[in-house]
VOGU-3710 file (C-alpha; in Angstrom, 3 decimals, decimal comma):
1> mfsgrvrrfl> 0,000/0,000/0,000  2,442/0,417/0,269  4,106/2,719/1,176  2,869/3,730/1,367  1,112/2,477/-0,452  -0,492/2,246/-3,979  -3,793/0,294/-3,512  -6,190/-1,460/-5,939  -9,897/-0,997/-5,311  -12,661/-3,371/-6,213
11> plglglvilv> -15,824/-1,593/-7,352  -18,789/-2,784/-5,339  -21,591/-0,997/-7,201  -24,385/-3,150/-8,436  -23,919/-2,962/-12,165  -26,865/-5,343/-12,436  -29,665/-5,470/-14,940  -33,227/-4,596/-14,029  -35,144/-7,792/-14,490  -37,657/-7,973/-17,297
21> lggcatpake> -39,514/-11,187/-16,652  -40,312/-13,261/-19,661  -43,799/-14,303/-18,664  -46,924/-12,412/-17,815  -50,126/-13,170/-15,951  -52,585/-15,520/-17,569  -54,991/-13,408/-19,619  -58,328/-12,889/-17,944  -61,155/-15,031/-19,217  -64,344/-13,360/-20,338
31> gsetaatage> -66,891/-13,303/-17,593  -64,303/-13,921/-14,908  -64,342/-10,897/-12,600  -61,601/-12,359/-10,333  -59,183/-13,088/-13,160  -59,809/-9,698/-14,753  -59,029/-7,925/-11,476  -55,762/-9,877/-11,029  -54,742/-9,004/-14,574  -55,415/-5,317/-13,997
41> yfasgrarlq> -53,300/-5,296/-10,830  -50,562/-7,189/-12,649  -50,469/-4,721/-15,554  -50,501/-1,766/-13,145  -47,659/-3,289/-11,111  -45,464/-3,788/-14,190  -46,063/-0,216/-15,344  -45,215/1,177/-11,918  -42,059/-0,957/-11,694  -40,850/0,337/-15,048
51> rgiltgaisd> -41,437/3,937/-13,870  -39,624/3,288/-10,575  -42,745/3,586/-8,401  -41,586/0,699/-6,241  -43,990/0,940/-3,295  -46,971/1,075/-5,633  -45,633/-1,846/-7,668  -45,189/-3,961/-4,535  -48,759/-3,138/-3,478  -50,127/-4,155/-6,889
61> ftkvleiepr> -48,290/-7,492/-6,972  -49,388/-8,201/-3,412  -53,013/-7,735/-4,582  -52,372/-10,191/-7,409  -51,063/-12,761/-4,932  -54,061/-12,314/-2,669  -56,192/-13,289/-5,644  -53,815/-15,835/-7,215  -51,466/-17,243/-4,517  -49,685/-19,492/-7,046
71> naeaygfrga> -48,763/-16,749/-9,517  -44,980/-17,233/-9,878  -44,582/-14,133/-12,066  -46,178/-11,928/-9,409  -43,711/-13,231/-6,818  -40,907/-12,615/-9,314  -41,909/-9,026/-10,028  -42,508/-8,235/-6,370  -39,078/-9,667/-5,592  -37,554/-7,422/-8,272
81> arrqqgdltg> -39,274/-4,353/-6,811  -38,174/-5,237/-3,293  -34,558/-5,674/-4,427  -34,565/-2,243/-6,051  -36,059/-0,826/-2,862  -33,228/-2,349/-0,819  -35,308/-5,047/0,892  -32,941/-7,859/-0,079  -34,312/-10,362/2,444  -37,857/-9,822/1,158
91> avadltkale> -36,624/-10,022/-2,431  -34,883/-13,362/-1,887  -37,966/-14,727/-0,098  -40,275/-13,733/-2,990  -37,971/-15,113/-5,661  -37,520/-18,352/-3,744  -41,314/-18,688/-3,583  -41,519/-18,068/-7,344  -39,034/-20,888/-7,920  -40,954/-23,251/-5,626
101> inlqfanayv> -43,928/-22,727/-7,926  -41,924/-22,880/-11,174  -38,470/-24,513/-11,073  -37,855/-23,558/-14,706  -38,333/-19,823/-14,099  -34,906/-18,693/-15,422  -35,403/-14,978/-14,810  -36,237/-15,602/-11,168  -32,839/-17,262/-10,787  -31,267/-14,234/-12,487
111> ersaarlqqg> -33,001/-11,797/-10,160  -32,253/-13,837/-7,042  -28,568/-13,985/-8,050  -28,657/-10,166/-8,280  -30,120/-9,864/-4,774  -27,562/-12,297/-3,407  -24,769/-10,307/-5,016  -26,030/-7,261/-3,149  -26,008/-9,330/0,046  -22,410/-10,391/-0,590
121> ewgeanadat> -23,369/-14,057/-1,004  -21,012/-14,767/-3,899  -21,341/-18,563/-3,916  -25,137/-18,516/-3,859  -25,236/-15,794/-6,527  -22,918/-17,859/-8,731  -25,118/-20,943/-8,273  -28,310/-19,041/-9,170  -26,776/-17,523/-12,304  -25,451/-20,935/-13,354
131> kaleinplsa> -28,932/-22,467/-12,890  -30,433/-19,686/-15,013  -27,945/-20,484/-17,780  -28,807/-24,171/-17,672  -32,409/-23,193/-18,398  -31,603/-20,351/-20,811  -28,037/-20,457/-22,245  -28,652/-17,114/-23,977  -29,370/-15,093/-20,824  -26,871/-12,245/-21,051
141> eayvnrswar> -28,036/-10,980/-17,639  -27,150/-14,326/-16,043  -23,654/-14,167/-17,523  -23,245/-10,620/-16,133  -24,307/-11,699/-12,637  -22,109/-14,799/-12,673  -19,212/-12,678/-13,908  -19,716/-10,384/-10,925  -19,863/-13,311/-8,491  -16,764/-14,966/-9,959
151> rqqgdlagai> -14,806/-11,742/-9,704  -15,708/-11,411/-6,039  -14,644/-15,034/-5,524  -11,259/-14,315/-7,092  -11,911/-16,194/-10,348  -10,862/-13,339/-12,606  -10,430/-15,431/-15,742  -13,941/-16,838/-15,267  -15,323/-13,360/-14,616  -13,812/-12,001/-17,832
161> adatealeis> -15,025/-15,030/-19,817  -18,605/-14,587/-18,551  -18,632/-10,839/-19,240  -17,301/-11,496/-22,736  -20,001/-14,129/-23,307  -22,668/-11,634/-22,222  -21,345/-9,101/-24,732  -21,388/-11,651/-27,544  -25,087/-12,209/-26,840  -25,891/-8,535/-26,311
171> priaeayvnr> -23,119/-6,044/-27,260  -24,993/-3,104/-25,694  -24,953/-4,238/-22,070  -22,901/-1,513/-20,436  -22,802/-3,374/-17,114  -20,903/-6,249/-18,764  -18,188/-3,824/-19,864  -18,087/-2,367/-16,341  -17,679/-5,776/-14,749  -15,034/-6,867/-17,221
181> saarlqqgdw> -13,154/-3,640/-16,572  -13,265/-4,374/-12,828  -11,828/-7,863/-13,351  -9,126/-6,475/-15,628  -8,237/-3,917/-12,959  -7,680/-6,763/-10,532  -5,487/-8,488/-13,102  -3,412/-5,345/-13,553  -4,578/-4,871/-17,148  -5,009/-1,091/-16,924
191> sgaladttqa> -5,275/-0,549/-20,687  -7,930/-3,244/-21,063  -9,878/-1,780/-18,154  -9,750/1,689/-19,722  -10,964/0,328/-23,067  -13,916/-1,394/-21,383  -14,941/1,734/-19,483  -14,806/3,703/-22,733  -17,224/1,219/-24,331  -19,517/1,323/-21,301
201> leidprlama> -19,692/5,119/-21,325  -20,418/5,225/-25,051  -23,484/3,079/-24,317  -24,486/4,887/-21,130  -22,731/8,224/-20,394  -24,488/8,341/-17,017  -23,106/5,026/-15,739  -21,301/6,182/-12,607  -19,498/2,893/-11,921  -17,849/3,088/-15,332
211> yvnrslalrq> -16,353/6,421/-14,269  -15,181/4,842/-11,008  -13,383/2,001/-12,791  -11,899/4,479/-15,235  -10,608/6,527/-12,324  -8,963/3,425/-10,854  -7,272/2,566/-14,150  -6,008/6,117/-14,650  -4,595/6,156/-11,128  -2,709/2,932/-11,744
221> qgdltgaiav> -1,276/4,427/-14,945  -0,047/7,445/-12,976  -2,603/9,985/-14,225  -3,682/11,151/-10,768  -5,233/14,412/-11,962  -7,346/12,512/-14,484  -8,304/9,917/-11,877  -9,566/12,618/-9,504  -11,510/14,374/-12,281  -13,203/11,155/-13,427
231> atealkinpr> -14,140/10,111/-9,882  -15,582/13,591/-9,329  -17,665/13,110/-12,490  -19,051/9,887/-11,017  -20,074/11,800/-7,883  -21,904/14,405/-9,968  -24,016/11,574/-11,357  -24,437/9,807/-8,017  -23,422/11,806/-4,911  -24,066/8,704/-2,769
241> laeayvarga> -21,661/6,427/-4,642  -19,231/5,292/-1,971  -16,918/3,656/-4,520  -16,332/7,017/-6,211  -15,275/8,628/-2,934  -12,815/5,793/-2,322  -11,385/6,032/-5,849  -10,927/9,787/-5,498  -9,479/9,401/-2,021  -6,899/6,905/-3,270
251> argqqgdmag> -5,769/9,248/-6,032  -5,554/12,159/-3,600  -3,483/10,048/-1,269  -1,020/9,243/-4,037  -0,747/12,967/-4,711  0,278/13,394/-1,080  -3,036/14,941/-0,004  -3,637/12,586/2,926  -6,179/14,910/4,555  -8,233/14,939/1,341
261> aiadvskale> -7,880/11,182/1,010  -9,110/10,555/4,550  -12,017/12,987/4,083  -13,165/11,212/0,903  -12,901/7,727/2,360  -14,632/8,787/5,573  -17,508/10,082/3,432  -17,679/6,686/1,738  -17,968/5,040/5,153  -20,791/7,385/6,141
271> inpryadaya> -22,657/6,122/3,072  -21,699/2,476/3,565  -20,358/1,614/7,034  -19,707/-1,965/5,870  -17,401/-0,998/2,998  -14,245/-3,007/3,673  -12,205/-1,425/0,892  -12,909/2,031/2,308  -11,520/1,000/5,688  -8,461/-0,494/3,964
281> trswarrrqg> -7,876/2,728/2,024  -8,221/4,897/5,108  -5,842/2,554/6,910  -3,269/3,195/4,185  -3,757/6,981/4,336  -3,581/7,087/8,140  -0,399/5,056/8,099  1,126/7,495/5,623  0,087/10,339/7,953  1,903/8,692/10,838
291> dvggaiidan> -1,285/7,588/12,632  -0,167/3,968/13,018  -2,749/3,141/15,696  -5,598/4,469/13,549  -4,248/2,546/10,561  -4,384/-0,725/12,498  -7,926/-0,036/13,751  -9,134/0,609/10,188  -7,395/-2,518/8,892  -9,053/-4,542/11,665
301> naleinprla> -12,463/-3,154/10,667  -11,825/-4,019/7,021  -10,887/-7,599/7,901  -13,885/-8,029/10,163  -16,083/-7,254/7,149  -13,986/-9,088/4,558  -11,442/-11,589/5,945  -10,108/-12,112/2,401  -9,060/-8,514/1,754  -5,326/-8,763/1,052
311> eaytnrsiar> -4,783/-4,988/1,080  -5,975/-4,776/4,680  -3,507/-7,462/5,796  -0,724/-5,633/3,928  -1,566/-2,276/5,520  -1,723/-3,826/8,970  1,560/-5,631/8,364  3,335/-2,379/7,455  1,782/-0,555/10,418  2,860/-3,320/12,789
321> gqqrdwpgal> 6,353/-3,061/11,377  6,319/0,639/12,198  5,428/-0,370/15,768  8,374/-2,835/15,789  5,894/-5,735/16,076  7,882/-7,880/13,658  6,113/-11,220/14,379  2,741/-9,549/13,774  4,026/-7,867/10,613  5,349/-11,201/9,342
331> adatkalein> 2,059/-13,013/10,017  -0,066/-10,357/8,302  2,184/-10,166/5,240  2,093/-13,950/4,897  -1,715/-13,914/5,073  -1,873/-11,184/2,421  0,303/-13,273/0,117  -1,887/-16,343/0,590  -4,766/-14,271/-0,794  -2,815/-12,305/-3,402
341> prdaeaytsr> 0,550/-13,817/-4,410  1,249/-10,736/-6,563  1,219/-8,206/-3,706  4,671/-6,602/-3,946  4,139/-4,493/-0,824  3,303/-7,595/1,206  6,535/-9,264/0,077  8,408/-6,090/1,030  6,829/-5,876/4,472  7,604/-9,547/5,091
351> alargmqsdp> 11,181/-8,994/3,911  11,660/-6,205/6,457  10,095/-8,308/9,210  12,342/-11,255/8,386  15,404/-9,051/8,314  14,567/-7,611/11,703  14,159/-11,155/13,067  17,607/-12,244/11,857  16,417/-14,146/8,773  18,434/-12,416/6,035
361> sgaladatka> 18,010/-15,252/3,524  14,232/-15,117/3,772  14,331/-11,317/3,647  16,483/-11,390/0,503  14,127/-13,849/-1,225  11,013/-11,805/-0,367  12,511/-8,476/-1,427  13,695/-9,988/-4,711  10,201/-11,357/-5,359  8,709/-7,919/-4,678
371> leinprlava> 11,057/-6,372/-7,231  10,126/-8,980/-9,837  6,526/-7,788/-9,462  7,319/-4,051/-9,198  10,856/-3,088/-10,303  10,344/0,509/-9,112  9,344/-0,215/-5,529  11,890/1,776/-3,546  11,109/0,134/-0,204  11,787/-3,293/-1,713
381> ylargiarll> 15,287/-2,182/-2,747  15,698/-0,823/0,776  14,603/-4,159/2,286  16,952/-6,111/0,036  19,781/-3,742/0,859  19,233/-4,375/4,566  19,148/-8,137/3,970  22,443/-7,967/2,096  23,966/-5,906/4,867  22,955/-8,587/7,340
391> qadhvgared> 24,821/-11,051/5,116  27,843/-8,681/5,053  27,396/-8,162/1,281  28,294/-4,465/1,413  28,725/-4,115/-2,344  25,275/-5,538/-3,077  23,763/-3,518/-0,235  25,172/-0,267/-1,564  23,882/-1,080/-5,049  20,358/-1,714/-3,724
401> lnkalevapn> 20,317/1,355/-1,488  21,476/3,607/-4,315  18,724/2,178/-6,529  16,211/2,783/-3,740  17,347/6,392/-3,527  16,912/6,763/-7,294  13,247/5,675/-7,261  12,221/6,876/-3,765  8,901/8,750/-4,138  9,119/11,133/-1,169
411> pelqttiwgl> 11,676/13,061/0,907  10,953/11,048/4,068  11,975/7,792/2,389  14,965/9,468/0,769  16,101/10,597/4,212  15,799/7,026/5,501  17,924/5,707/2,648  20,492/8,474/3,061  20,860/7,549/6,705  21,399/3,872/5,868
421> lqqlsqtsre> 24,017/4,720/3,256  25,759/6,900/5,799  25,809/4,066/8,314  26,960/1,625/5,623  29,894/3,910/4,889  30,743/3,986/8,581  30,486/0,185/8,876  32,606/-0,351/5,776  35,291/1,949/7,135  35,596/-0,204/10,271
431> tgtttnlskv> 37,244/-2,963/8,216  39,762/-0,664/6,507  42,059/2,236/7,274  41,831/5,919/6,516  45,106/7,387/5,341  46,532/10,901/5,609  44,900/11,544/8,979  46,678/12,320/12,234  45,789/14,313/15,335  42,062/14,339/14,586
441> taiaagffht> 40,132/16,491/17,068  36,589/16,073/15,660  34,641/13,984/13,141  31,435/14,923/11,284  29,698/12,099/9,402  27,267/13,106/6,673  24,790/11,134/4,601  27,351/10,212/1,940  30,621/11,621/3,232  32,745/12,155/6,331
451> callaegtvr> 34,994/15,037/7,354  37,718/15,240/9,983  39,007/18,349/11,787  42,739/18,145/12,429  44,569/19,804/15,322  46,284/22,187/12,906  42,918/23,627/11,853  42,625/21,960/8,435  39,739/19,758/7,325  39,867/16,612/5,228
461> cwgnnfgsap> 36,850/14,812/3,743  36,187/11,516/2,005  33,210/9,693/0,500  30,725/11,045/-2,036  32,269/13,772/-4,257  35,660/13,321/-2,539  36,728/9,728/-3,212  37,687/6,883/-0,919  40,717/8,641/0,614  40,701/11,884/2,611
471> vpitgistat> 41,349/15,041/0,622  42,067/18,517/2,053  39,318/21,136/1,794  40,577/24,180/-0,067  40,726/27,416/1,921  40,190/25,891/5,394  43,247/26,266/7,672  41,962/27,708/10,955  38,819/25,673/11,681  37,748/25,289/15,298
481> aiagvgisca> 34,572/23,230/14,767  32,926/21,238/11,985  29,434/19,858/11,350  27,482/18,232/8,559  24,765/15,805/7,539  23,611/16,825/4,073  26,439/19,379/3,676  29,601/20,304/5,588  30,414/23,505/7,489  33,302/24,781/9,544
491> vlsdhtvrcw> 33,621/27,580/12,100  36,965/29,350/11,662  39,096/31,000/14,342  37,863/34,432/13,194  34,289/33,241/13,951  33,207/33,188/10,315  31,440/30,162/8,845  32,201/28,417/5,583  30,083/25,646/4,035  30,353/23,386/0,994
501> gnneagqvdt> 28,330/20,665/-0,730  24,693/20,394/-1,799  23,026/23,816/-2,095  19,589/23,026/-3,550  17,859/24,940/-0,732  20,554/27,580/-0,247  22,002/25,834/2,812  25,603/26,512/1,684  24,681/30,218/1,522  26,215/31,596/-1,622
511> gttaqyssip> 23,285/34,020/-1,694  21,936/31,874/-4,531  20,428/28,416/-4,951  23,167/26,995/-7,191  22,865/23,215/-6,951  26,334/22,497/-5,534  29,491/24,164/-4,301  32,697/22,113/-4,230  34,656/24,837/-2,429  33,804/26,397/0,938
521> mimaeissav> 31,594/29,471/0,638  31,798/32,140/3,310  28,613/33,364/4,953  29,197/37,094/4,544  26,503/37,898/7,100  28,147/35,871/9,912  31,230/37,133/11,746  30,714/35,979/15,337  29,878/32,267/15,160  30,874/30,004/18,030
531> avaagaahtc> 29,105/26,800/16,896  27,471/25,427/13,765  25,069/22,564/12,965  24,031/21,277/9,541  20,956/19,136/8,921  19,840/17,415/5,737  19,022/20,697/3,969  19,397/23,514/6,499  22,218/25,043/8,556  22,286/26,994/11,840
541> avlsdgtvtc> 24,946/28,847/13,789  25,177/30,070/17,388  26,613/33,586/17,557  28,769/35,009/20,326  25,850/37,052/21,682  23,778/33,880/22,239  21,455/34,386/19,296  20,943/31,763/16,590  20,735/32,264/12,846  19,671/29,671/10,269
551> wgnnsegqlg> 19,444/29,325/6,490  18,427/26,775/3,795  15,270/24,683/3,532  12,375/25,838/5,727  9,500/23,600/4,584  8,891/22,405/8,166  9,769/25,664/9,939  13,280/24,424/10,787  14,767/27,915/10,362  12,703/29,052/13,348
561> ngsttnsstp> 11,766/32,503/12,036  7,995/32,054/12,105  7,631/31,120/8,428  8,041/28,158/6,073  9,852/30,128/3,360  13,303/28,898/2,309  16,177/31,340/2,720  19,654/31,232/1,150  20,809/33,931/3,580  20,804/33,651/7,388
571> vavagiatat> 17,611/34,597/9,262  17,341/35,150/13,009  15,634/32,444/15,055  12,784/33,982/17,020  13,155/34,326/20,784  16,635/32,793/21,223  19,165/35,051/22,965  21,228/32,798/25,277  22,097/29,726/23,196  25,218/27,753/24,059
581> miaaggwaht> 24,826/24,812/21,663  22,907/24,003/18,480  21,778/20,678/16,935  20,170/20,148/13,527  18,173/16,968/12,961  18,582/14,990/9,775  14,859/15,103/9,079  13,997/18,768/9,524  14,122/19,966/13,118  16,517/22,094/15,158
591> caalsdgtvr> 17,216/22,408/18,891  19,272/24,813/20,991  20,555/24,429/24,544  20,322/27,717/26,468  22,560/29,090/29,232  19,826/28,559/31,848  19,807/24,809/31,184  16,590/24,770/29,178  16,240/23,478/25,614  14,103/24,853/22,805
601> cwgnnsveql> 13,240/23,068/19,563  11,489/23,962/16,317  10,713/22,465/12,886  9,354/19,000/12,059  7,329/17,342/14,826  5,911/14,331/12,966  6,923/11,953/15,782  6,888/14,641/18,507  10,662/15,134/18,428  10,274/18,759/19,550
611> gsgttspyst> 9,520/17,523/23,076  7,026/20,248/23,926  4,084/17,897/24,338  2,319/19,327/21,296  1,027/17,030/18,546  1,189/19,694/15,830  3,102/18,369/12,788  5,625/21,222/12,933  6,444/24,531/14,625  7,959/27,574/12,912
621> iplavagian> 9,107/29,101/16,207  11,113/27,623/19,098  9,107/25,716/21,717  10,321/24,996/25,235  11,092/21,313/25,830  8,971/20,162/28,759  10,773/19,305/31,998  14,351/20,167/30,947  16,003/22,730/33,259  19,640/21,600/33,583
631> atavtagvah> 20,821/20,557/30,112  24,520/20,808/29,290  24,368/19,427/25,732  21,807/18,561/23,085  21,827/16,313/19,990  19,265/15,770/17,261  18,774/12,609/15,218  16,434/12,111/12,300  13,339/11,657/14,448  14,470/12,051/18,047
641> tcavlsdgmv> 16,340/14,458/20,290  18,413/13,913/23,441  19,955/16,112/26,118  22,699/15,490/28,669  21,780/16,872/32,089  24,118/18,362/34,676  23,704/15,299/36,919  24,973/12,957/34,178  21,545/11,632/33,185  20,317/11,601/29,581
651> kcwgrgvgnp> 16,756/12,324/28,552  15,350/11,779/25,064  12,096/12,479/23,247  10,582/11,574/19,886  11,124/8,089/18,400  13,459/5,616/20,113  14,128/7,219/23,498  15,972/4,362/25,214  13,297/3,331/27,677  11,448/0,006/27,214
661> rawdsstpte> 8,331/1,469/28,832  8,182/4,439/26,469  9,973/3,761/23,194  8,227/6,766/21,606  7,600/9,821/23,783  6,329/13,354/23,168  8,116/14,646/26,281  11,609/13,951/27,682  12,010/10,434/29,052  14,932/9,185/31,115
671> vvgistatsv> 17,304/6,788/29,346  17,604/3,826/31,688  21,048/2,909/32,991  22,764/6,218/32,137  23,803/8,395/35,105  27,336/9,664/34,346  27,122/10,917/30,745  29,386/13,719/29,572  28,180/13,894/25,963  25,629/12,259/23,666
681> tagrnhtcal> 25,274/11,923/19,897  22,238/10,817/17,883  22,285/8,870/14,634  19,311/8,081/12,457  17,842/5,292/14,581  20,413/4,929/17,341  22,035/7,051/20,052  25,323/6,780/21,969  26,522/8,396/25,183  30,091/8,889/26,434
691> lqdgtvkcwg> 30,351/8,268/30,194  32,730/9,789/32,753  34,785/6,582/32,985  35,445/6,666/29,252  33,019/3,895/28,341  30,354/4,303/25,671  26,806/2,986/25,753  24,430/2,890/22,781  20,772/2,023/22,179  18,347/1,770/19,258
701> snifgmlgnr> 18,788/0,064/15,887  21,635/-2,407/15,423  21,019/-3,185/11,767  24,625/-2,281/10,879  26,236/-3,160/14,193  26,264/0,483/15,311  25,596/-0,439/18,954  29,176/-1,742/19,095  28,384/-4,895/21,079  29,823/-7,290/18,482
711> tftgaysytp> 26,450/-8,177/17,050  25,181/-7,366/13,570  21,456/-7,980/13,516  18,230/-6,187/12,764  17,266/-6,283/16,438  16,639/-3,097/18,440  17,989/-2,565/21,912  15,461/-0,623/23,934  18,013/-0,014/26,675  21,684/1,056/26,452
721> vevigh> 24,330/-1,615/25,821  28,045/-1,106/26,383  30,304/-0,715/23,357  32,792/-3,587/23,593  36,489/-2,819/23,426  36,113/0,939/23,770
//
């Protein structure tokens, strides 16, 4: 869904023919007042049914049956009227009575199959349509109904064959084209589905379900604007068509409009509270919004209604993975694949779950299978890269992660992949040596590169854009501090700041947005810097007067100036006047430690990494971190933040805080087992603290062995473990 998640929807609209029964009441005999009266009621009932006057039609056929209790046609017509009125139980009862009177009444079987389709009784509907065809092999309506039932039962080839047979008998049955298009959608034949909807709409331009199926096909072909427009057209025809809301919601979700997607799908559920696909779609959208709990609840509701809905199992599997419930994620993905062996997202979710449970071979097989189905599924490359890392295949892992980065559909996933590549570079370096380095006083590891500050004030970097061996950075000879995640920066002894690297958002500060700068660029506006921090696409500096200035990307308010406008020149952070330290998170948040021991954070808050207790997705101004009054240092990871306190304790907030009772926390939570910390540093999914006795303890993800305890597994440590040999 996946992420994700691209979903496939099954149209549940009726698409059924209005029954025109082949027989009629026995003509009244002359002189027979009773028979004449029954005939008049019968004729009146048929006329009212054709005009849609359903209550009147039911009344007329009831009068007929009071006079002629064995009139099978009257039961048949009353059943048809009751079905159209929504009284499916009454309809089935009437049609069953008609068939007790006349077992060869083919159209009664057709109509009862239609009612049973509306009840979701696919097997019974299939049986009724088959019986109708035994009696009348040329009943196009029976083929349409059986096609619908077979599609719901998963027999797509049979569904297409029946719809095709119906069209050979009667080429103007629009509903047959609609049903065949639905089956082709499930087969992944988007072009065939589009062709069928075109035929259906030529026959009946007001057939709303044809627009719905067309919307689904367009979405799968990547035409999201067209998909939304076509689904909207369906809603103009039928504002109560739940399937159209779901189709439009899915397209909006793929456009990144999760709020619009959830609104549309919620409207569908108001119309039809038993619409399993709507719950599955909302589950996908909520998961993409970060509401993992809501996603699981919606998936549960979908599966309660339809235990064979593969998409719901896939969504729940991915959500459980986000909760670190790897056994649950594995079980759900396996169930999804039993139902739909072509679900690439289910294979991917199972691959991640297997990797995190130390089954790299199984993870590799599942991720490879996912990529056979969808060669552009970024998360599958990510999962296979992790599996290869677990097998110590660093070359293959790097290849997969770079491919994942190439096809990643959103910045959040790109950030994840960048972080893994960074950690891969660090892991790879552990087995080799770095030449030309001596008297290193500081290290700054970026997404794709690493830089070292030497005692003499020069800086050397290696990795992406530099090569495998350290090279000196031109023009840097008096550096006192360095920093960098997406770019690199140095504070010089004259308190100026120079940065180099990626400049897409102006974070290198050339006063322009030139894509890249290979040489350090001086920030002309800064002449009193004492510290610098560089995130994925923004940079901040603490000035000697305690104020903070930031520049670069500001899409999440990470510049802290009350706006979300990017700036290639430094802007003052609002309300900060006594900063002593700055930290820039790799996602898009920033934190400053103040001289009074408090900490303030601003920017992205998608997993509550600002620590203020607010659930707002971001803040454009600094917010006080709750309960921190004696901080001596602060560090920011991708989705979490930590502070060292004056008593040696460490508190963290956001995702992965180092406490088994509160792995995610919106306010600072004590890291268990740490009481003598002197400094702390946060990676993407792990954190390490240096203690007074010189030992180091780490917690969080160990997918690349970054906890330093001589293990190399996908397992998380929810409490600190000591780095061995430090």
